[in-house]
Backbone as numpy.savetxt, mean C-alpha at the origin, in Angstrom:
# Nx Ny Nz CAx CAy CAz Cx Cy Cz
-1.39 1.56 8.59 -1.84 2.87 8.15 -0.85 3.53 7.19
0.44 3.26 7.36 1.41 3.91 6.49 1.20 3.51 5.03
0.77 2.26 4.79 0.49 1.85 3.42 -0.68 2.65 2.85
-1.71 2.84 3.65 -2.87 3.60 3.21 -2.45 5.01 2.82
-1.64 5.65 3.65 -1.23 7.02 3.37 -0.30 7.10 2.16
0.60 6.14 2.02 1.51 6.14 0.87 0.74 5.90 -0.43
-0.16 4.93 -0.43 -0.97 4.65 -1.63 -1.89 5.83 -1.92
-2.42 6.46 -0.89 -3.26 7.65 -1.07 -2.47 8.78 -1.71
-1.22 8.95 -1.30 -0.38 10.01 -1.86 -0.12 9.78 -3.34
0.12 8.54 -3.71 0.35 8.20 -5.12 -0.92 8.46 -5.93
-2.05 8.03 -5.40 -3.32 8.30 -6.09 -3.57 9.81 -6.21
-3.35 10.53 -5.12 -3.58 11.97 -5.11 -2.69 12.67 -6.14
-1.46 12.23 -6.27 -0.55 12.82 -7.26 -1.08 12.67 -8.68
-1.92 11.66 -8.88 -2.53 11.42 -10.18 -3.93 12.05 -10.27
-4.31 12.81 -9.25 -5.61 13.48 -9.26 -6.76 12.64 -8.77
-6.47 11.58 -8.04 -7.51 10.65 -7.57 -7.55 10.70 -6.05
-8.73 10.94 -5.49 -8.88 10.92 -4.04 -9.85 9.80 -3.65
-9.59 9.22 -2.48 -10.44 8.16 -1.95 -10.71 8.43 -0.48
-11.78 7.85 0.02 -12.13 8.09 1.41 -12.27 6.82 2.23
-11.98 5.68 1.62 -12.07 4.42 2.38 -10.97 3.48 1.94
-10.67 2.52 2.80 -9.66 1.52 2.45 -10.11 0.69 1.25
-11.38 0.40 1.18 -11.91 -0.39 0.07 -11.73 0.36 -1.25
-12.08 1.63 -1.26 -11.91 2.44 -2.48 -10.44 2.57 -2.84
-9.60 2.69 -1.84 -8.16 2.81 -2.08 -7.65 1.55 -2.79
-8.01 0.38 -2.28 -7.58 -0.87 -2.90 -8.05 -0.95 -4.35
-9.30 -0.60 -4.58 -9.86 -0.66 -5.92 -9.16 0.30 -6.87
-9.03 1.55 -6.46 -8.44 2.57 -7.33 -6.95 2.32 -7.55
-6.25 1.89 -6.53 -4.83 1.58 -6.67 -4.66 0.45 -7.69
-5.49 -0.56 -7.58 -5.43 -1.67 -8.53 -5.73 -1.23 -9.95
-6.78 -0.45 -10.12 -7.19 -0.01 -11.46 -6.19 0.93 -12.11
-5.70 1.90 -11.35 -4.88 2.97 -11.94 -3.39 2.69 -11.93
-2.93 1.76 -11.12 -1.49 1.52 -11.04 -1.10 0.09 -11.35
-1.79 -0.87 -10.78 -1.41 -2.27 -11.00 -1.84 -2.73 -12.39
-3.09 -2.54 -12.73 -3.60 -3.01 -14.03 -2.95 -2.28 -15.21
-2.52 -1.04 -14.99 -1.86 -0.27 -16.06 -0.37 -0.55 -16.14
0.17 -1.26 -15.16 1.59 -1.56 -15.15 2.47 -0.45 -14.62
1.87 0.61 -14.11 2.67 1.70 -13.53 3.39 1.25 -12.26
2.77 0.34 -11.54 3.32 -0.21 -10.30 3.26 -1.74 -10.42
4.32 -2.40 -10.01 4.36 -3.86 -10.06 3.19 -4.46 -9.27
2.63 -5.53 -9.79 1.45 -6.14 -9.17 1.70 -6.65 -7.76
2.95 -6.95 -7.41 3.22 -7.44 -6.05 2.84 -6.39 -5.01
2.96 -5.12 -5.36 2.60 -4.07 -4.40 1.10 -4.02 -4.17
0.32 -4.30 -5.18 -1.12 -4.41 -5.02 -1.50 -5.59 -4.14
-0.81 -6.71 -4.34 -1.06 -7.89 -3.51 -0.71 -7.59 -2.05
0.44 -6.95 -1.85 0.85 -6.63 -0.48 -0.13 -5.67 0.18
-0.58 -4.67 -0.55 -1.54 -3.71 0.00 -2.78 -4.45 0.48
-3.30 -5.34 -0.34 -4.49 -6.10 0.02 -4.23 -7.02 1.22
-3.14 -7.76 1.17 -2.82 -8.72 2.22 -2.61 -8.02 3.56
-1.81 -6.97 3.55 -1.47 -6.30 4.81 -2.68 -5.56 5.39
-3.55 -5.04 4.54 -4.79 -4.42 5.03 -5.65 -5.47 5.73
-5.78 -6.63 5.09 -6.58 -7.71 5.68 -5.98 -8.18 7.00
-4.65 -8.32 7.05 -4.01 -8.75 8.28 -4.20 -7.73 9.40
-4.10 -6.45 9.06 -4.31 -5.41 10.07 -5.72 -5.48 10.61
-6.70 -5.62 9.74 -8.09 -5.71 10.18 -8.32 -6.96 11.03
-7.74 -8.08 10.63 -7.88 -9.30 11.43 -7.27 -9.11 12.80
-6.11 -8.49 12.87 -5.46 -8.24 14.15 -6.26 -7.31 15.03
-6.94 -6.33 14.41 -7.73 -5.36 15.17 -9.07 -5.92 15.64
-9.71 -6.76 14.82 -11.10 -7.10 15.07 -11.39 -8.58 15.32
-10.45 -9.46 15.02 -10.68 -10.89 15.19 -9.90 -11.37 16.41
-10.61 -11.73 17.46 -9.94 -12.10 18.71 -9.16 -13.41 18.60
-9.38 -14.18 17.56 -8.70 -15.45 17.39 -7.48 -15.37 16.48
-7.15 -14.19 15.99 -6.01 -14.03 15.10 -4.73 -13.88 15.91
-3.71 -14.59 15.47 -2.38 -14.42 16.06 -1.37 -14.38 14.93
-0.22 -13.81 15.21 0.82 -13.66 14.20 2.12 -14.27 14.71
2.83 -14.93 13.82 4.13 -15.50 14.14 5.21 -14.44 13.89
6.29 -14.54 14.66 7.39 -13.58 14.55 7.93 -13.50 13.12
8.14 -14.62 12.47 8.70 -14.62 11.11 7.74 -13.97 10.12
6.45 -14.20 10.29 5.46 -13.56 9.42 5.48 -12.05 9.62
5.61 -11.62 10.86 5.66 -10.18 11.15 6.90 -9.56 10.54
8.03 -10.25 10.61 9.26 -9.72 10.00 9.09 -9.58 8.49
8.48 -10.57 7.87 8.22 -10.50 6.42 7.30 -9.33 6.10
6.26 -9.14 6.89 5.34 -8.02 6.68 6.06 -6.69 6.79
6.94 -6.57 7.78 7.69 -5.32 7.95 8.56 -5.05 6.73
9.21 -6.09 6.23 10.03 -5.92 5.02 9.18 -5.50 3.83
7.99 -6.08 3.70 7.10 -5.71 2.60 6.64 -4.26 2.73
6.31 -3.85 3.94 5.90 -2.46 4.17 7.02 -1.50 3.79
8.24 -1.80 4.24 9.36 -0.93 3.93 9.61 -0.84 2.43
9.53 -1.97 1.74 9.71 -1.95 0.28 8.57 -1.21 -0.41
7.35 -1.41 0.06 6.19 -0.72 -0.51 6.38 0.80 -0.39
6.76 1.25 0.80 6.96 2.68 1.02 8.06 3.23 0.12
9.13 2.49 -0.03 10.23 2.91 -0.91 9.77 3.01 -2.36
8.96 2.05 -2.78 8.47 2.07 -4.16 7.52 3.24 -4.41
6.66 3.54 -3.45 5.75 4.69 -3.62 6.56 5.99 -3.67
7.57 6.08 -2.84 8.45 7.26 -2.84 9.15 7.39 -4.19
9.70 6.28 -4.68 10.37 6.28 -5.98 9.42 6.73 -7.09
8.20 6.21 -7.05 7.21 6.56 -8.06 6.92 8.06 -8.04
6.73 8.61 -6.85 6.43 10.04 -6.72 7.59 10.91 -7.18
8.80 10.51 -6.88 9.99 11.26 -7.32 10.11 11.19 -8.84
10.05 9.98 -9.37 10.27 9.77 -10.80 9.16 10.35 -11.66
7.91 10.20 -11.24 6.78 10.58 -12.10 6.18 11.95 -11.81
6.48 12.48 -10.63 5.86 13.74 -10.26 6.86 14.77 -9.72
8.13 14.41 -9.71 9.17 15.33 -9.27 9.05 15.77 -7.82
8.36 14.98 -7.04 8.18 15.33 -5.62 9.49 15.05 -4.91
9.92 16.03 -4.11 11.18 15.90 -3.37 10.87 15.54 -1.92
11.70 14.68 -1.37 11.58 14.29 0.02 12.84 14.71 0.74
12.69 15.10 2.00 13.89 15.49 2.76 14.46 14.32 3.51
């Protein structure tokens, strides 16, 4: 969920609102990844981690390995840092 909220905040700062995860993925890709405002790896991570979360929530046969989970946590932390950096640099938003 933190990725959804961080990506939503970046979209909102640009005047774009979304109401679903699907719309968020689409708009984030169109307005940030395809334009080069955000590195494409963050778009890939957003898509991958959303899919993994849904699989974990709804697919009873899904399991995760410890090393994969550690990698996902690192990606989430980097994603959040990048969204924060973008908001500070491009919109002057201050964080405490």
